[in-house]
C-alpha positions as CSV (number, residue, x, y, z in Angstrom):
1,X,4.0,41.7,33.3
2,X,3.3,38.1,32.5
3,X,5.5,35.4,34.0
4,X,6.5,32.6,31.7
5,X,7.1,29.2,33.2
6,X,10.1,27.3,31.9
7,X,9.4,24.2,29.9
8,X,10.5,21.0,31.5
9,X,10.3,17.4,30.3
10,X,7.1,17.1,32.4
11,X,5.4,20.2,31.1
12,X,6.5,19.8,27.5
13,X,4.6,16.5,27.1
14,X,1.3,17.0,25.4
15,X,-1.8,14.7,25.6
16,X,-2.0,12.2,22.8
17,X,-5.0,10.4,21.3
18,X,-5.3,6.6,21.8
19,X,-8.1,4.7,20.1
20,X,-9.1,1.1,19.4
21,X,-12.0,-0.6,17.7
22,X,-12.4,-4.4,17.5
23,X,-15.3,-5.8,15.5
24,X,-16.5,-9.2,14.4
25,X,-19.6,-10.4,12.6
26,X,-21.7,-13.6,12.4
27,X,-24.6,-14.8,10.2
28,X,-28.1,-15.0,11.7
29,X,-31.0,-16.1,9.5
30,X,-29.2,-15.0,6.4
31,X,-28.3,-11.6,7.8
32,X,-24.9,-10.2,8.9
33,X,-25.0,-9.1,12.6
34,X,-22.5,-8.0,15.2
35,X,-20.8,-10.9,17.0
36,X,-18.4,-8.8,19.1
37,X,-17.6,-5.1,19.5
38,X,-15.1,-3.2,21.6
39,X,-14.5,0.5,21.4
40,X,-11.9,2.5,23.4
41,X,-10.7,6.1,23.5
42,X,-10.9,8.3,20.5
43,X,-12.0,5.5,18.1
44,X,-15.6,4.7,17.6
45,X,-17.8,2.8,15.1
46,X,-21.4,3.4,14.0
47,X,-23.6,1.2,11.9
48,X,-25.9,2.8,9.4
49,X,-28.4,0.8,7.5
50,X,-26.9,-1.0,4.6
51,X,-28.4,-2.5,1.5
52,X,-25.9,-5.3,1.5
53,X,-24.5,-7.0,4.6
54,X,-23.3,-4.7,7.4
55,X,-21.5,-1.4,7.1
56,X,-19.3,-0.1,9.9
57,X,-18.3,3.6,9.8
58,X,-15.1,4.4,11.8
59,X,-14.9,7.8,13.6
60,X,-11.8,9.4,15.0
61,X,-13.2,11.8,17.6
62,X,-9.8,13.5,18.1
63,X,-10.1,14.9,14.5
64,X,-7.0,13.4,13.1
65,X,-3.6,11.8,13.8
66,X,-0.6,13.7,15.1
67,X,2.8,12.6,16.4
68,X,2.5,10.2,19.4
69,X,-1.1,9.2,18.6
70,X,-1.9,5.5,18.5
71,X,-4.9,3.9,16.7
72,X,-5.6,0.2,16.5
73,X,-8.4,-1.3,14.4
74,X,-9.3,-5.0,14.0
75,X,-12.3,-6.4,12.0
76,X,-13.2,-10.0,11.4
77,X,-15.9,-11.0,8.8
78,X,-17.3,-14.2,10.2
79,X,-18.0,-17.2,7.9
80,X,-20.7,-16.4,5.3
81,X,-21.0,-12.7,6.2
82,X,-20.5,-9.5,4.3
83,X,-18.8,-6.6,6.1
84,X,-17.9,-3.1,4.8
85,X,-15.7,-0.9,6.9
86,X,-15.3,2.8,5.9
87,X,-14.7,6.1,7.5
88,X,-17.0,9.1,8.2
89,X,-14.7,11.5,6.5
90,X,-11.1,11.9,5.3
91,X,-8.5,11.0,7.9
92,X,-5.9,13.8,8.6
93,X,-2.2,13.3,9.3
94,X,-1.4,16.5,11.2
95,X,1.9,18.3,11.9
96,X,3.9,16.4,14.6
97,X,6.2,17.5,17.3
98,X,9.9,16.6,16.6
99,X,10.7,13.0,17.4
100,X,7.0,11.9,17.6
101,X,5.3,9.6,15.1
102,X,1.6,8.8,14.9
103,X,0.8,5.1,14.3
104,X,-2.2,3.4,12.9
105,X,-2.5,-0.3,12.7
106,X,-5.3,-2.3,11.1
107,X,-5.8,-6.1,11.2
108,X,-8.4,-7.7,9.0
109,X,-9.6,-11.3,9.0
110,X,-12.0,-12.8,6.5
111,X,-13.3,-16.3,7.2
112,X,-14.6,-18.9,4.7
113,X,-17.4,-17.7,2.5
114,X,-17.2,-14.2,3.8
115,X,-16.6,-10.9,2.1
116,X,-14.8,-7.8,3.6
117,X,-14.6,-4.4,1.9
118,X,-12.1,-2.0,3.5
119,X,-13.0,1.3,2.0
120,X,-11.6,4.2,4.1
121,X,-11.8,7.7,2.5
122,X,-8.7,9.6,1.7
123,X,-5.9,10.3,4.2
124,X,-4.9,14.0,4.0
125,X,-1.2,14.5,4.6
126,X,-0.5,17.9,6.2
127,X,2.8,19.8,6.2
128,X,5.0,18.6,9.0
129,X,3.3,15.2,9.5
130,X,5.0,12.1,10.8
131,X,2.9,9.0,10.5
132,X,3.3,5.2,10.1
133,X,0.4,3.1,8.9
134,X,0.2,-0.7,8.7
135,X,-2.6,-2.9,7.4
136,X,-2.7,-6.7,7.4
137,X,-5.5,-8.9,6.0
138,X,-5.6,-12.7,6.2
139,X,-8.2,-14.5,4.1
140,X,-9.5,-18.1,4.4
141,X,-9.5,-20.2,1.2
142,X,-13.0,-19.1,0.0
143,X,-12.9,-15.6,1.4
144,X,-13.2,-12.4,-0.7
145,X,-11.8,-8.9,-0.1
146,X,-11.6,-5.4,-1.5
147,X,-8.9,-3.3,0.1
148,X,-8.5,0.4,-0.8
149,X,-6.1,3.1,0.6
150,X,-6.3,6.6,-1.0
151,X,-4.0,9.4,-0.1
152,X,-3.8,13.2,-0.8
153,X,-0.7,15.3,-0.2
154,X,-1.5,18.7,1.1
155,X,-4.7,20.8,0.7
156,X,-4.4,22.4,-2.7
157,X,-7.5,24.6,-2.2
158,X,-5.8,26.0,0.9
159,X,-2.6,26.9,-0.9
160,X,-0.5,24.1,0.5
161,X,1.8,23.5,-2.4
162,X,4.8,22.4,-0.4
163,X,4.5,19.5,2.1
164,X,7.4,18.2,4.2
165,X,7.4,15.4,6.7
166,X,7.4,11.7,6.8
167,X,4.8,9.1,5.9
168,X,5.1,5.3,5.5
169,X,2.5,2.8,4.5
170,X,2.5,-1.0,4.4
171,X,-0.2,-3.3,3.2
172,X,0.2,-7.1,3.6
173,X,-2.5,-9.5,2.3
174,X,-2.2,-13.2,2.9
175,X,-4.4,-16.3,2.3
176,X,-4.0,-18.8,5.2
177,X,-0.7,-17.1,6.0
178,X,0.7,-17.4,2.5
179,X,1.5,-13.9,1.0
180,X,-0.6,-12.6,-1.8
181,X,0.3,-8.9,-1.8
182,X,2.9,-6.8,-0.1
183,X,2.7,-3.1,-1.0
184,X,4.9,-0.7,0.9
185,X,6.0,2.8,0.2
186,X,7.4,5.8,2.2
187,X,8.1,9.5,1.6
188,X,10.2,11.7,3.8
189,X,11.7,15.2,3.7
190,X,10.3,17.3,0.9
191,X,7.4,15.0,-0.1
192,X,6.1,17.5,-2.7
193,X,9.4,17.6,-4.5
194,X,9.7,13.8,-4.4
195,X,6.2,13.4,-6.0
196,X,7.2,16.0,-8.7
197,X,10.0,13.7,-9.9
198,X,9.1,11.9,-13.2
199,X,10.0,8.5,-11.9
200,X,7.8,8.8,-8.8
201,X,4.7,11.0,-9.3
202,X,5.4,13.5,-12.1
203,X,3.7,16.2,-10.1
204,X,0.8,14.1,-8.7
205,X,-0.5,15.0,-5.3
206,X,-2.9,12.1,-4.8
207,X,-2.7,8.3,-5.3
208,X,-4.5,5.1,-4.4
209,X,-3.7,1.5,-4.1
210,X,-6.4,-1.1,-4.5
211,X,-6.5,-4.9,-4.2
212,X,-9.4,-7.1,-5.2
213,X,-9.3,-10.8,-4.2
214,X,-12.1,-12.9,-5.5
215,X,-12.7,-15.8,-8.0
216,X,-14.0,-13.3,-10.6
217,X,-10.9,-11.0,-10.4
218,X,-9.8,-11.8,-13.9
219,X,-13.2,-10.8,-15.4
220,X,-12.9,-7.3,-13.8
221,X,-9.4,-6.6,-15.1
222,X,-10.6,-5.2,-18.5
223,X,-13.3,-3.0,-17.1
224,X,-11.0,-1.6,-14.5
225,X,-8.3,-0.8,-17.0
226,X,-10.9,0.9,-19.2
227,X,-11.7,3.3,-16.3
228,X,-8.1,4.2,-15.5
229,X,-6.3,7.3,-16.8
230,X,-2.9,7.2,-18.4
231,X,-1.4,7.6,-14.9
232,X,-2.8,4.3,-13.6
233,X,-2.3,0.6,-14.1
234,X,-4.0,-2.7,-13.1
235,X,-2.7,-6.2,-13.2
236,X,-3.5,-9.8,-12.1
237,X,-1.0,-11.3,-9.6
238,X,-2.9,-14.6,-9.7
239,X,-6.2,-15.6,-11.3
240,X,-8.1,-14.3,-8.3
241,X,-6.0,-11.3,-7.2
242,X,-6.2,-8.0,-9.0
243,X,-4.1,-5.0,-8.0
244,X,-4.4,-1.4,-9.1
245,X,-2.5,1.9,-8.5
246,X,-3.1,5.3,-9.9
247,X,-1.9,8.8,-9.3
248,X,-3.7,12.1,-9.9
249,X,-3.0,15.8,-9.8
250,X,-5.6,16.4,-7.0
251,X,-8.0,14.7,-4.7
252,X,-10.8,15.8,-7.0
253,X,-9.3,14.1,-10.0
254,X,-8.5,11.0,-7.9
255,X,-12.2,10.6,-6.9
256,X,-13.3,11.1,-10.5
257,X,-11.3,8.0,-11.4
258,X,-11.8,6.0,-8.2
259,X,-15.5,6.2,-7.6
260,X,-16.5,4.5,-10.9
261,X,-14.0,1.7,-10.2
262,X,-15.4,1.2,-6.7
263,X,-19.0,1.3,-8.0
264,X,-18.0,-1.4,-10.6
265,X,-16.3,-3.7,-8.0
266,X,-19.0,-3.3,-5.4
267,X,-21.9,-3.5,-7.8
268,X,-23.1,0.0,-6.9
269,X,-23.0,-0.6,-3.1
270,X,-20.3,2.0,-2.2
271,X,-21.1,3.4,1.3
272,X,-23.2,6.6,1.1
273,X,-20.7,8.6,3.2
274,X,-18.4,8.5,0.1
275,X,-20.9,10.6,-1.8
276,X,-21.7,13.3,0.7
C-alpha cells in the first residue's frame, strides 16, 4: 500500500523558470561586435555567423513558458551597428497552474545610425496557458527597426482545435520617448471561439503584427501590400513608420505569407534558423 502525503502550501509550490539576457553592441572597424553581455538562468544567447551585422539567437533552456515563469530580455544596438535578435525555435506558452501567470518582458534600444531587427519565431499558445508579454522599443532620431511578433493558437496537427486560457500582448515603440506605435491585444476564456468570430479572426488560428521604422518605409508599403492575403492589411502611420497585421488559418499559411515579406524588408537576410 502506497502512502500519499497531503499537499500543503509548501509542497504544492513547483519550481519555476527564471531567465534574463542583456546584450549591447558597438562598432569596431566597421563591424558590429558585442559591447556587453549578461546571461542568467534559463535564458541564453548564441551568436552564429551573420552576413550582415550581428545575429543573436535566444534560447529558453526550460523548453517554454508556464505560469509563474519570468523571462527578461534587453538589447541595445549601439550607434552605427546592426543587430538582429531571433529565437532558436518557436516559443511555447504551456498550461499554467490556477492563479499563476508566465511573464515575458523585452526592452529594446536603438541608438543613432543603428538598426535592430527583432525577429522571434512564432509563439505557440497551448490549451490552459496563462501568459503576459510586454515589449518596448525606443529609437534615437536616426535609428531603424523591424519588430515582428507572430502567434499560433494551438497545434492543429496534434488535434488541438479548442484552446482555453489567457494571453495578453503589448508592443510599445517610441522615438526619443515620443510614442510611434502602441499595439495591445488580449484573449481569455475560450480563445478558439473568440478567434472564430467574424469581427475578430473569422476562424483564424495564427496572426502576426509587424512594425517597420525607417526612412524608406513609404517605398515598402506597396510591395508589402502586394504580398498580403485578403486577411491582412498594411498602413503608414507616419512617413517612416509602416505597420502590418495579418491572420491565417494555420501556422503554415502564416509562414507562407510572412517569409516573403520578411525577405523583402531584410533584403534577403532573414536568419537561417527561420528556414530550418
